[in-house]
C-alpha positions, -999 to +999 in steps of 0.1 A: +551+879+658+527+882+628+525+851+606+513+872+576+548+877+561+556+840+566+523+829+550+529+852+520+564+837+516+549+802+517+523+810+492+547+829+468+572+801+471+546+775+461+535+796+431+570+802+418+579+765+423+553+753+398+570+726+376+604+739+387+635+716+388+658+717+418+690+700+429+673+684+460+637+681+469+628+669+505+592+657+502+565+655+529+585+663+560+572+679+592+587+714+589+598+734+619+603+770+608+618+784+640+589+808+646+575+789+676+544+778+656+536+741+654+552+720+627+534+716+594+538+692+564+557+707+535+582+700+507+616+718+509+635+725+476+672+732+475+692+748+446+729+747+453+734+754+490+703+775+493+667+768+502+648+778+470+612+771+479+590+753+504+553+745+506+532+721+485+556+716+456+535+689+438+548+695+403+584+702+412+612+678+402+648+673+414+680+655+407+677+640+442+643+634+459+643+626+496+612+610+512+609+628+545+576+613+557+579+605+594+609+629+598+613+665+608+629+692+586+642+724+601+654+745+571+678+772+582+688+755+614+725+745+611+741+727+640+729+750+668+748+728+694+783+737+704+808+731+732+825+764+727+813+779+760+847+782+777+863+795+745+837+822+742+844+835+777+879+846+766+885+882+756+880+887+718+866+852+713+830+865+705+841+878+671+848+842+660+815+830+674+792+847+649+786+815+628+776+796+660+754+824+673+736+828+640+733+790+634+749+794+600+727+823+588+745+847+565+720+875+573+732+903+595+710+923+618 
């Protein structure tokens, strides 16, 4: 997997976030992006229920600022753990499993 698109998103997000105001700003956490690459330090900004930007958001402000130093942040990972194994084995149950299988993502493939 090429990191070029991800690096561009990180850079573009940091540029667009200059002096922006967000609802929540999680500062200085160790970010796990799900790509298999090692964690990296970054700020994560939320607007409403969406991740709005991440990267070095030095000038950004927020209504709620969370100090994440010493903690991990995994934006986009939403409760990947489930005990629905037996329920998914029943006929027709897989249609209801989409939220669990996509870990809350609204993107379709």
